[in-house]
RODO-2510 file (C-alpha; in nm, 4 decimals, decimal comma):
residues 295
     n   res          X          Y          Z
     1     x    14,0485    10,1671    10,4564
     2     x    13,8500     9,9482    10,7133
     3     x    13,5269     9,8991    10,6254
     4     x    13,3973    10,1062    10,9138
     5     x    13,5739    10,3841    10,8570
     6     x    13,4889    10,4102    10,5158
     7     x    13,1183    10,3888    10,6357
     8     x    13,2141    10,6874    10,8786
     9     x    13,3731    10,9511    10,6054
    10     x    13,0320    10,8726    10,3745
    11     x    12,7985    10,9248    10,6939
    12     x    12,9785    11,2311    10,7373
    13     x    12,9547    11,3312    10,3641
    14     x    12,5787    11,2471    10,3940
    15     x    12,5283    11,4715    10,6444
    16     x    12,6766    11,7873    10,4636
    17     x    12,3987    11,6906    10,1992
    18     x    12,1457    11,6575    10,4942
    19     x    12,2580    11,9789    10,6559
    20     x    12,2667    12,1744    10,2878
    21     x    11,9226    12,0209    10,2555
    22     x    11,7010    12,2423    10,4985
    23     x    11,8460    12,5506    10,3122
    24     x    11,7277    12,4037     9,9792
    25     x    11,3913    12,2789    10,1136
    26     x    11,2902    12,6132    10,2474
    27     x    11,3550    12,7732     9,9375
    28     x    11,2002    12,5152     9,7247
    29     x    10,8968    12,4792     9,9081
    30     x    10,8182    12,8742     9,9828
    31     x    10,4560    12,8791     9,9473
    32     x    10,3938    12,5579     9,8552
    33     x    10,2488    12,2052     9,9856
    34     x    10,5421    12,0319    10,1964
    35     x    10,2989    11,6858    10,1332
    36     x    10,3411    11,7820     9,7206
    37     x    10,7034    11,8514     9,7607
    38     x    10,8079    11,5267     9,9940
    39     x    10,5722    11,3185     9,7358
    40     x    10,7894    11,3991     9,4431
    41     x    11,1415    11,3694     9,6595
    42     x    11,0292    11,0333     9,7468
    43     x    10,9015    10,9422     9,3935
    44     x    11,2395    11,0269     9,2354
    45     x    11,3972    10,8453     9,5279
    46     x    11,2271    10,5523     9,4871
    47     x    11,2713    10,5357     9,0758
    48     x    11,6375    10,5983     9,1285
    49     x    11,7155    10,3588     9,3840
    50     x    11,5131    10,0854     9,2005
    51     x    11,7651    10,1079     8,8660
    52     x    12,0811    10,1139     9,1178
    53     x    11,9094     9,8405     9,3441
    54     x    11,7535     9,6246     9,0879
    55     x    11,9239     9,3140     9,1523
    56     x    11,7427     9,3676     9,5383
    57     x    11,4136     9,4881     9,4108
    58     x    11,3149     9,1765     9,1816
    59     x    11,4165     8,9720     9,4380
    60     x    11,2036     9,1740     9,6877
    61     x    10,9763     8,9150     9,9509
    62     x    10,6699     8,9939    10,1736
    63     x    10,9228     9,0200    10,4593
    64     x    11,0952     9,2721    10,2497
    65     x    10,8116     9,4800    10,2029
    66     x    10,6905     9,4249    10,5846
    67     x    11,0068     9,5430    10,7196
    68     x    10,9900     9,8663    10,4603
    69     x    10,6561     9,9521    10,6133
    70     x    10,7863     9,9400    10,9729
    71     x    11,0684    10,1699    10,8746
    72     x    10,8796    10,4143    10,6807
    73     x    10,6300    10,5180    10,9283
    74     x    10,9135    10,6569    11,1446
    75     x    11,0847    10,7954    10,8761
    76     x    10,7982    10,9530    10,7283
    77     x    10,7014    11,1302    11,0145
    78     x    11,0518    11,2733    11,0963
    79     x    11,0925    11,4106    10,7662
    80     x    10,7115    11,5420    10,7373
    81     x    10,7173    11,7035    11,0622
    82     x    11,0321    11,8579    11,0590
    83     x    10,9562    11,9677    10,6820
    84     x    10,6506    12,1674    10,8097
    85     x    10,8732    12,2796    11,0544
    86     x    11,0955    12,4578    10,8238
    87     x    10,8025    12,6550    10,6736
    88     x    10,7563    12,8466    11,0059
    89     x    11,1302    12,8443    11,1491
    90     x    11,4911    12,8987    11,0277
    91     x    11,6712    12,6878    10,8368
    92     x    11,9990    12,6969    11,0648
    93     x    11,7412    12,6878    11,3890
    94     x    11,5726    12,3923    11,2619
    95     x    11,8468    12,1761    11,1986
    96     x    12,0231    12,2686    11,5366
    97     x    11,7029    12,1549    11,7175
    98     x    11,7092    11,8522    11,4857
    99     x    12,0123    11,7242    11,6599
   100     x    11,8127    11,6571    11,9159
   101     x    11,7975    11,2730    11,8109
   102     x    12,1310    11,2108    11,9919
   103     x    12,0142    11,2044    12,3277
   104     x    11,6260    11,0954    12,2804
   105     x    11,7921    10,7619    12,1139
   106     x    11,9762    10,6170    12,4325
   107     x    11,6587    10,7893    12,6536
   108     x    11,4250    10,5530    12,4509
   109     x    11,6074    10,2690    12,4495
   110     x    11,6219    10,3099    12,8642
   111     x    11,2748    10,3586    12,8997
   112     x    11,0952    10,1317    12,6415
   113     x    11,3472     9,8849    12,5377
   114     x    11,4914     9,8372    12,8776
   115     x    11,8419     9,8711    12,7541
   116     x    12,1250    10,1289    12,8198
   117     x    12,4115    10,2492    12,6213
   118     x    12,7435    10,2414    12,7286
   119     x    12,8746    10,5250    12,9603
   120     x    13,1056    10,6360    12,6693
   121     x    12,8327    10,6718    12,4490
   122     x    12,6212    10,8541    12,7025
   123     x    12,9455    11,0830    12,7525
   124     x    12,9774    11,1548    12,3610
   125     x    12,5630    11,2311    12,3334
   126     x    12,6324    11,4859    12,5873
   127     x    12,9524    11,6422    12,4583
   128     x    12,7853    11,6789    12,1324
   129     x    12,4621    11,8068    12,2764
   130     x    12,6002    12,0648    12,4484
   131     x    12,7751    12,1937    12,1464
   132     x    12,4236    12,1477    11,9678
   133     x    12,2928    12,4265    12,2446
   134     x    12,5871    12,6525    12,2333
   135     x    12,5170    12,6759    11,8447
   136     x    12,1401    12,6958    11,9051
   137     x    12,0732    12,9276    12,2043
   138     x    12,0953    13,2407    12,0617
   139     x    12,0019    13,6140    12,2092
   140     x    11,5877    13,5499    12,1479
   141     x    11,5679    13,2100    12,1234
   142     x    11,2410    13,1026    12,1566
   143     x    11,0586    12,7703    12,0806
   144     x    10,7751    12,8432    11,8212
   145     x    10,4860    12,6066    11,6389
   146     x    10,8351    12,5402    11,3700
   147     x    11,0520    12,4479    11,6697
   148     x    10,7580    12,2142    11,8135
   149     x    10,7140    12,0383    11,4836
   150     x    11,0848    11,9881    11,4307
   151     x    11,1185    11,8223    11,7995
   152     x    10,8231    11,5943    11,7316
   153     x    11,0232    11,4988    11,4085
   154     x    11,3513    11,4473    11,6069
   155     x    11,0919    11,1512    11,7678
   156     x    11,0194    10,9900    11,4671
   157     x    11,3861    10,9762    11,3611
   158     x    11,5088    10,8337    11,6711
   159     x    11,2257    10,5365    11,6747
   160     x    11,3637    10,5436    11,2829
   161     x    11,7363    10,4728    11,3823
   162     x    11,6498    10,2544    11,6526
   163     x    11,4258    10,0155    11,4114
   164     x    11,7240    10,0235    11,1558
   165     x    11,9280     9,8686    11,4114
   166     x    11,7250     9,6706    11,5173
   167     x    11,6223     9,4749    11,1793
   168     x    11,9765     9,5440    11,0451
   169     x    12,0954     9,2692    11,2932
   170     x    11,8826     9,0016    11,1451
   171     x    11,8453     9,0783    10,7885
   172     x    11,9973     9,2513    10,4782
   173     x    11,7972     9,6061    10,4786
   174     x    11,8913     9,6294    10,0832
   175     x    11,5960     9,4493    10,0166
   176     x    11,3670     9,6942    10,2139
   177     x    11,5509    10,0391    10,0927
   178     x    11,3182    10,0736     9,7900
   179     x    10,9750     9,9127     9,9359
   180     x    11,0517    10,2165    10,2403
   181     x    11,0570    10,5261    10,0426
   182     x    10,7529    10,3850     9,8107
   183     x    10,5624    10,3755    10,1145
   184     x    10,6957    10,7008    10,2153
   185     x    10,5836    10,8117     9,8554
   186     x    10,2628    10,6715     9,9433
   187     x    10,2192    10,8257    10,2989
   188     x    10,2998    11,1994    10,1324
   189     x    10,0255    11,1416     9,8314
   190     x     9,7690    11,1099    10,0706
   191     x     9,8470    11,3711    10,2707
   192     x     9,8860    11,6030     9,9744
   193     x     9,5446    11,4734     9,8504
   194     x     9,3726    11,6377    10,1336
   195     x     9,5596    11,9686    10,1017
   196     x     9,3160    12,1528     9,8871
   197     x     9,5663    12,4287     9,8437
   198     x     9,8513    12,1789     9,7201
   199     x     9,9865    12,2632     9,3638
   200     x    10,0404    11,9616     9,1531
   201     x    10,2723    12,0779     8,8879
   202     x    10,4293    12,4174     9,0523
   203     x    10,5601    12,6363     8,7711
   204     x    10,8978    12,7063     8,9727
   205     x    11,2367    12,5658     8,8775
   206     x    11,3712    12,5991     9,2555
   207     x    11,0846    12,3536     9,3564
   208     x    11,1992    12,1067     9,1025
   209     x    11,5385    12,1385     9,1824
   210     x    11,4872    12,1132     9,5420
   211     x    11,3384    11,7654     9,4697
   212     x    11,6206    11,6891     9,2339
   213     x    11,8607    11,7621     9,5076
   214     x    11,6955    11,6327     9,8106
   215     x    11,5192    11,2743     9,6500
   216     x    11,9354    11,2027     9,5294
   217     x    12,1408    11,3100     9,7878
   218     x    11,9317    11,3558    10,1331
   219     x    11,6823    11,0507    10,0600
   220     x    11,8509    10,8248     9,8111
   221     x    12,2555    10,8691     9,9313
   222     x    12,1897    10,9427    10,2907
   223     x    11,9633    10,6965    10,3987
   224     x    12,0894    10,4043    10,2076
   225     x    12,4461    10,4775    10,3813
   226     x    12,2890    10,4818    10,7276
   227     x    12,0925    10,1831    10,6873
   228     x    12,3753    10,0138    10,5581
   229     x    12,6104    10,1308    10,8644
   230     x    12,3907    10,0612    11,0963
   231     x    12,5122     9,6937    11,0732
   232     x    12,8420     9,8122    11,2177
   233     x    12,7683    10,0846    11,4106
   234     x    12,5206    10,1684    11,6996
   235     x    12,2167    10,3881    11,6346
   236     x    12,3430    10,6094    11,9253
   237     x    12,6626    10,6343    11,7319
   238     x    12,5263    10,6788    11,4181
   239     x    12,2928    10,9571    11,5837
   240     x    12,6183    11,1431    11,7421
   241     x    12,7853    11,1559    11,3868
   242     x    12,4436    11,2838    11,2490
   243     x    12,5016    11,6347    11,4553
   244     x    12,7838    11,7001    11,1870
   245     x    12,4016    11,8131    11,0310
   246     x    12,3743    12,1559    11,2148
   247     x    12,7079    12,2601    11,1494
   248     x    12,6561    12,2230    10,7829
   249     x    12,3234    12,3469    10,8103
   250     x    12,4370    12,6807    10,9370
   251     x    12,6822    12,7341    10,6783
   252     x    12,4406    12,6183    10,4241
   253     x    12,1828    12,8662    10,5350
   254     x    12,4848    13,1523    10,5785
   255     x    12,5491    13,0977    10,1785
   256     x    12,2302    13,0155    10,0887
   257     x    11,9346    13,2076    10,2577
   258     x    12,1945    13,4739    10,4323
   259     x    12,1415    13,3658    10,7696
   260     x    12,3558    13,4709    11,0474
   261     x    12,6542    13,2738    11,1906
   262     x    12,8714    13,3624    11,5100
   263     x    13,1744    13,1840    11,7168
   264     x    12,8829    12,9652    11,8477
   265     x    12,9274    12,7384    11,5544
   266     x    13,2962    12,7275    11,5842
   267     x    13,2696    12,6491    11,9503
   268     x    12,9721    12,4397    11,9397
   269     x    13,1139    12,2423    11,6031
   270     x    13,4330    12,1772    11,7908
   271     x    13,2191    12,0082    12,0943
   272     x    13,0307    11,7898    11,8574
   273     x    13,3589    11,6762    11,6411
   274     x    13,4816    11,6069    12,0156
   275     x    13,1412    11,3809    12,0678
   276     x    13,2061    11,1913    11,7511
   277     x    13,5184    11,1496    11,8515
   278     x    13,4815    11,0031    12,2031
   279     x    13,1983    10,7802    12,0506
   280     x    13,4479    10,6008    11,8712
   281     x    13,7281    10,5733    12,0843
   282     x    13,8105    10,2530    12,2305
   283     x    13,9000    10,3475    12,5816
   284     x    13,9489     9,9714    12,7081
   285     x    14,2955     9,9237    12,4630
   286     x    14,6433     9,9377    12,6095
   287     x    14,6469    10,1994    12,3636
   288     x    14,4048    10,4694    12,2718
   289     x    14,2862    10,4260    11,8925
   290     x    14,0106    10,4583    11,6644
   291     x    13,7734    10,0986    11,6434
   292     x    13,8279     9,9529    11,3482
   293     x    13,7066     9,5979    11,4174
   294     x    13,3704     9,5142    11,2749
   295     x    13,1118     9,4322    11,5318
***
C-alpha cells in the first residue's frame, strides 16, 4: 500500500475516534469545567507522546518549540470553543457544525493568503458541505449559543490546518508535536485557574475515562496522523476527509447518548464520501485513478 493511501485510511479511522469523542466528551464533562477536562486531556497526551516520540523530544530545539506554540494557539482555540459548545448543544449537531472547516479553509486562503484552491477541491468541498447540511438541518434546527461556539471553533481549526500545511512544507513537525500539546495544556490550565467552579479531582469514573479516550485517540493519535499527513496532502483535502467526522459523530451520539438518526445521515454521508473521492481523483489522467504520487 502506498504511503499516501495509508495516511488516508489512518485519517478516516481518526475521524471515527474524533466523531465518537463528541459523545464521550459530553458525557465526561457533565457539570464539570471544560477547561479542567481539557487540561488533563492535553497533559496525558503530552506524557504519552513524549514516550512514543522520545527521539524527537530529546532533540527538540527552540525553532521546534516556536512552531509548536504557533500551532498550539489555533488548535487550542478550536478544541476549547467546541468543547464549550458541547455543553449547550447536542453532540451530533456539534459534530455537524464543526464540518464547516472544510469550506472555511479555501475561503481563508483566498481572502488572506491570496492563494486559491483548485476547482476540483472547491467542487469536493461544496459537495461534502451539501452533505453536511443535509445531515444537520432538521425540523427545528436553530443556531443557539453552543452552535456559535462550535462555529467559532471551526475557524480555529481552519487556521490550525493551514498553519500545519505551511510549516510541514519546510520542517519535520514531529519535533513540534509534544511542545504543541504542552502549550495547549498550559493554556487550559491557566483558564481553569480562573474558573471558580473548577473541580480539579472529580470523583467520577466517566470523567477520567473520557480524559483517557480523548487524550489517546482523538488527541495523540489524530493530531499526529494529521500533522504527518499534511506533508503529502493539502489542508483542503485533509479537511474534506474530516467530514467523515459528523457521520461517526451521529452514530456515536445514537448509541452512546440515545440521540436520533434519520435518513439524512445516509444521504448526507454519501455526499460526504463523494466529496472525499472527488478531492482524490486525478481528472487530468487519461484513466481516472486515485492519486498515489507523493506530492
